C-alpha positions as CSV (number, residue, x, y, z in Angstrom):
1,M,15.7,27.7,-36.7
2,Y,19.0,26.0,-38.0
3,L,18.5,23.3,-40.9
4,S,20.6,20.0,-41.1
5,R,22.1,20.0,-44.6
6,T,19.9,16.7,-45.6
7,A,17.7,19.8,-46.5
8,Q,17.4,23.2,-47.0
9,G,14.8,25.9,-46.1
10,P,13.7,29.9,-45.2
11,A,13.8,30.6,-41.7
12,V,10.5,30.7,-40.2
13,P,9.2,34.4,-39.8
14,P,7.6,35.4,-36.3
15,S,4.6,36.2,-38.4
16,A,4.3,32.3,-40.1
17,N,1.0,30.9,-39.6
18,T,0.7,29.1,-36.5
19,A,-2.1,27.7,-36.3
20,A,-2.4,25.8,-39.7
21,S,-1.1,22.3,-38.4
22,S,-2.7,19.7,-35.6
23,V,-0.3,18.6,-33.1
24,S,-0.4,15.3,-31.5
25,L,1.8,15.0,-28.4
26,V,2.8,11.5,-27.1
27,I,4.3,10.2,-24.0
28,P,5.5,6.5,-23.1
29,A,5.1,5.7,-19.4
30,F,6.5,2.7,-17.0
31,N,6.2,3.5,-13.7
32,E,6.0,7.4,-13.8
33,E,3.4,7.8,-11.0
34,A,6.3,10.1,-9.4
35,V,6.2,12.6,-12.5
36,I,3.5,11.9,-15.3
37,R,0.9,14.4,-13.1
38,R,3.0,17.1,-13.9
39,C,4.4,16.6,-16.9
40,V,0.3,16.0,-18.3
41,T,-0.2,18.9,-16.8
42,A,2.2,21.1,-18.5
43,A,1.2,19.4,-21.5
44,I,-2.2,20.7,-21.5
45,N,-1.7,24.2,-20.0
46,Q,-0.4,25.4,-23.3
47,S,-1.0,28.6,-24.7
48,S,-1.9,26.6,-28.2
49,P,-3.3,23.8,-27.0
50,A,-2.5,20.2,-28.5
51,D,-5.0,18.6,-30.6
52,Q,-4.3,15.1,-28.5
53,I,-2.2,14.4,-25.6
54,I,-1.4,10.5,-25.7
55,V,-0.6,9.0,-22.6
56,V,0.8,5.5,-23.6
57,D,1.4,3.2,-20.8
58,N,3.4,0.4,-21.2
59,K,3.1,-2.3,-18.3
60,S,3.1,-0.2,-15.3
61,T,2.5,-1.5,-12.0
62,D,1.9,1.9,-9.8
63,R,-0.6,4.3,-9.7
64,T,0.9,5.7,-13.4
65,C,-2.7,4.8,-15.1
66,A,-5.0,5.7,-12.2
67,I,-3.5,9.5,-12.1
68,V,-4.0,9.5,-16.2
69,Q,-7.9,8.9,-15.7
70,Q,-7.9,11.1,-12.8
71,L,-6.3,13.8,-14.8
72,Q,-9.2,13.1,-17.9
73,Q,-11.7,13.7,-15.3
74,E,-10.2,17.1,-14.0
75,Y,-9.5,18.3,-17.7
76,P,-12.2,16.4,-20.0
77,E,-11.8,19.5,-22.5
78,S,-8.4,18.4,-23.3
79,C,-8.2,15.7,-25.4
80,L,-6.1,13.4,-23.4
81,L,-6.2,9.7,-24.2
82,L,-4.5,6.9,-22.2
83,M,-3.5,4.2,-24.2
84,H,-1.8,0.5,-23.3
85,Q,1.2,-1.3,-24.9
86,D,0.9,-4.7,-23.1
87,Q,2.8,-6.5,-26.2
88,E,6.2,-5.7,-25.2
89,Q,8.4,-3.9,-22.9
90,G,10.5,-0.6,-23.7
91,L,10.8,2.6,-24.9
92,I,10.6,2.0,-28.6
93,P,7.9,-0.3,-28.9
94,T,5.5,2.3,-26.7
95,R,7.0,5.2,-28.4
96,N,6.0,3.8,-31.8
97,Y,2.6,2.8,-30.8
98,G,1.8,6.1,-29.8
99,L,3.2,7.6,-33.4
100,D,1.1,4.8,-35.3
101,R,-1.9,5.5,-33.4
102,A,-1.8,9.5,-33.1
103,T,-3.6,11.4,-35.7
104,S,-2.0,15.2,-36.2
105,D,0.0,16.5,-38.8
106,I,2.8,17.0,-36.0
107,L,3.8,14.4,-34.1
108,G,5.1,15.3,-30.7
109,R,7.0,12.9,-28.1
110,I,8.4,13.9,-25.0
111,D,9.5,11.5,-21.8
112,A,7.4,11.2,-18.9
113,D,9.1,13.3,-16.7
114,S,9.4,16.4,-19.2
115,L,7.7,19.6,-18.4
116,L,7.1,21.4,-21.3
117,E,7.4,25.3,-21.8
118,P,3.8,27.1,-21.7
119,D,4.1,28.0,-25.3
120,W,5.9,24.5,-26.4
121,V,2.8,23.7,-28.8
122,E,2.8,27.3,-30.1
123,Q,6.2,27.0,-31.0
124,V,6.2,23.3,-32.8
125,R,3.5,24.8,-35.1
126,R,5.6,27.7,-36.2
127,A,8.7,25.8,-37.2
128,F,6.5,23.3,-38.5
129,A,5.1,26.1,-40.8
130,D,8.0,25.8,-43.3
131,P,7.4,22.8,-45.8
132,A,11.8,22.3,-45.5
133,V,11.1,21.6,-42.0
134,C,10.3,17.2,-41.0
135,A,11.1,17.1,-37.8
136,A,12.2,20.0,-34.8
137,T,14.2,19.8,-31.6
138,G,15.2,22.3,-29.1
139,P,17.0,23.0,-25.9
140,V,16.2,21.7,-22.2
141,L,16.0,22.7,-19.0
142,Y,16.9,20.9,-16.3
143,Y,14.6,21.9,-13.4
144,D,15.8,19.3,-10.7
145,M,19.2,21.5,-11.2
146,P,20.3,25.1,-9.1
147,L,20.6,27.9,-12.0
148,R,18.0,26.4,-14.2
149,R,17.5,29.7,-16.2
150,F,21.7,29.4,-16.7
151,G,21.6,25.5,-17.6
152,L,18.9,26.5,-19.9
153,R,21.3,28.9,-22.2
154,A,24.2,26.9,-21.9
155,D,22.6,24.0,-23.3
156,D,21.9,25.9,-25.8
157,T,24.6,27.3,-26.8
158,I,26.3,23.6,-26.6
159,R,24.2,22.1,-28.9
160,Q,24.6,24.9,-31.6
161,W,27.7,24.6,-31.6
162,L,27.7,21.1,-31.8
163,L,25.4,21.8,-34.5
164,R,28.0,23.5,-36.5
165,L,30.6,21.0,-35.1
166,A,29.2,18.8,-37.2
167,G,29.1,20.8,-40.1
168,H,25.4,21.0,-39.8
169,R,25.2,17.4,-41.4
170,H,23.7,15.6,-38.2
171,N,21.1,17.7,-36.0
172,F,20.0,15.0,-33.6
173,L,16.0,15.3,-32.0
174,Y,16.3,14.7,-28.3
175,G,13.5,12.2,-26.3
176,S,12.5,14.9,-24.3
177,N,12.1,17.3,-26.9
178,M,11.0,16.4,-30.4
179,A,8.4,16.8,-32.9
180,L,8.3,15.1,-36.5
181,R,5.9,15.4,-39.5
182,R,3.4,12.2,-39.9
183,A,4.3,12.0,-43.5
184,A,8.2,12.1,-41.9
185,W,7.5,9.0,-39.6
186,E,5.4,6.7,-42.0
187,Q,8.2,6.6,-44.3
188,I,10.5,5.7,-41.6
189,R,9.0,4.2,-38.8
190,T,9.4,0.2,-40.3
191,E,13.1,1.1,-40.9
192,T,13.9,2.0,-37.0
193,C,15.7,-0.2,-35.1
194,R,14.0,-2.2,-32.5
195,D,17.1,-2.6,-30.3
196,P,15.1,-5.1,-27.6
197,E,18.6,-5.2,-26.1
198,D,18.3,-1.4,-25.3
199,Q,21.6,-0.8,-25.9
200,M,21.0,2.4,-28.3
201,H,19.8,5.7,-28.2
202,E,16.4,5.4,-29.8
203,D,16.3,9.3,-30.6
204,I,19.6,9.7,-31.9
205,D,18.6,6.4,-34.1
206,L,15.4,8.0,-35.5
207,S,17.5,11.2,-36.4
208,L,19.6,8.7,-38.1
209,H,17.1,7.4,-40.2
210,L,15.3,10.2,-40.8
211,A,18.7,11.2,-42.2
212,E,19.1,8.9,-44.3
213,H,16.0,10.0,-46.2
214,S,17.3,13.4,-46.8
215,L,14.4,14.4,-44.0
216,A,15.7,17.7,-42.4
217,I,15.6,18.3,-39.1
218,A,15.5,22.0,-37.7
219,Y,17.0,23.0,-34.3
220,V,14.4,25.6,-32.8
221,P,16.2,27.3,-30.0
222,N,12.3,28.4,-28.9
223,M,11.2,25.1,-28.5
224,V,12.0,24.4,-24.5
225,S,11.2,21.5,-22.5
226,G,12.3,20.7,-19.3
227,T,13.5,17.7,-18.3
228,S,15.1,15.5,-15.1
229,A,18.6,15.3,-14.5
230,R,18.0,12.1,-12.5
231,R,20.4,10.7,-14.8
232,L,23.6,11.8,-12.8
233,E,22.1,10.0,-10.0
234,N,23.6,6.6,-11.8
235,P,27.0,5.3,-10.3
236,P,30.5,6.4,-12.8
237,K,29.9,2.6,-14.2
238,A,26.3,2.7,-15.2
239,Y,26.5,6.3,-16.8
240,C,29.7,5.6,-19.0
241,H,27.6,2.2,-19.9
242,Y,24.6,5.0,-20.9
243,L,27.6,7.6,-22.4
244,A,28.5,4.6,-25.0
245,R,25.3,4.0,-26.2
246,F,26.6,6.9,-29.0
247,G,28.6,5.1,-30.0
248,R,26.8,1.4,-30.4
249,T,24.0,3.8,-32.3
250,Y,26.2,5.4,-34.8
251,A,27.6,1.9,-35.7
252,A,24.6,0.2,-36.2
253,H,24.2,3.4,-38.7
254,N,27.9,3.1,-39.7
255,V,28.3,6.8,-38.8
256,R,32.0,7.4,-38.4
257,N,32.0,11.3,-38.1
258,I,34.4,12.3,-35.3
259,A,33.1,15.7,-34.6
260,L,29.5,13.1,-33.5
261,K,31.7,11.6,-29.8
262,A,31.6,15.8,-28.6
263,P,28.6,14.7,-26.9
264,M,29.8,11.7,-25.3
265,V,33.4,13.3,-23.9
266,L,31.4,16.5,-23.0
267,L,28.9,14.3,-21.4
268,L,31.5,12.7,-19.8
269,L,33.5,15.7,-18.5
270,V,30.7,17.8,-16.4
271,Y,29.5,14.5,-15.1
272,F,31.3,15.1,-11.4
273,P,30.9,18.2,-11.3
274,A,27.2,18.4,-12.4
275,K,27.0,15.6,-9.7
276,A,27.9,17.6,-7.2
277,L,25.4,20.5,-7.6
278,R,22.8,18.2,-7.7
279,A,23.7,16.9,-4.8
280,M,23.6,19.9,-3.2
281,H,20.7,21.3,-4.7
282,L,18.7,18.2,-3.2
283,A,19.9,18.5,-0.1
284,G,18.4,22.3,-0.2
285,V,15.3,21.2,-1.3
286,R,15.2,18.7,1.5
287,Q,16.0,21.3,4.2
288,M,13.8,23.9,3.1
289,A,11.0,20.9,3.1
290,R,11.7,19.7,6.9
291,Q,11.3,23.4,8.1
292,N,8.3,24.3,6.2
293,N,7.0,21.0,8.2
C-alpha cells in the first residue's frame, strides 16, 4: 500500500483486523440495464459482505430499476437498496446523493459497469484499518479486453510508476474503484465541483479536494475492480475530448505539475493499439456466440 505525501502512515500488515469498519457501496446508474445485474451480483458475492449496497438511479428510462428490484428479491439478505436521484441529470449529483445517504464508516464508489473482485470489500476493510488512510483506490482489470490478467499487471505497474513520477504528492482515485472515509467525505462534500457542463474528471476532482485538506489517499494493489474498455469505442475526436478532461480538472484546481500530464500522453499513445485489440476480441466473442447458437 502506498500513501500520498498529503499524510504518512505505516503500511497495513496482513494480520490487521478486517472487520472493524462498516462499508457502504454506492453505484450511480443511468440506463445501465445491460450491465447492472453483473455489477450488483459481483458486489453482493463478496468474501466479506458490504453492510450496504446502494444503487442510485438517475432518471433511467430502461429496465435498470426493474433489474435492481428483481435482485432485491433474489438476494433479500444483501442489504441492497435502490434510491432515486431525480432532481438533476448527471453523475456528480447522483454520486453525491448516494454518498450523503450511505450510513457506513467507509463509503465505496464504483461505476455501474464495474465488476468487483470477490475480496474487494475485504481489501477495503484491511486498507482502512490504518487510521492514516482517508481514501483508497486500486488497479483495474479490463474484463472485455484480451489478456485480462496481463492487462491488470500492466495497469498496476503503470499506476505505481505514475505515483512515483508525481513524487507521491498526487495519488488519484479512480471512479471504477474507490473508497473514502465518511469523515473525509463530510469534510469535502460541499467543496467538490458540480461541473454542470460535464467537462472534468469527477474522480480526480474528488482526489484534489482531499489533497487540499491533506487527507491521505492510499494506493492498494490488492483492491481490484473490473471495468469495461468501452471508452475505446469512441471515435478519436471524442476520445481526445475525454482526455482533455485531465487538463480542465487540473486547471480548476490551479495544479501545474507537468508530471500529471503523463496519464494523458499514455492514454493517447495506447488508443489505436488498444482499440484494435478490443475490436479483435469482440469479433471473436461474436463468432463464438454464433457457433454456440
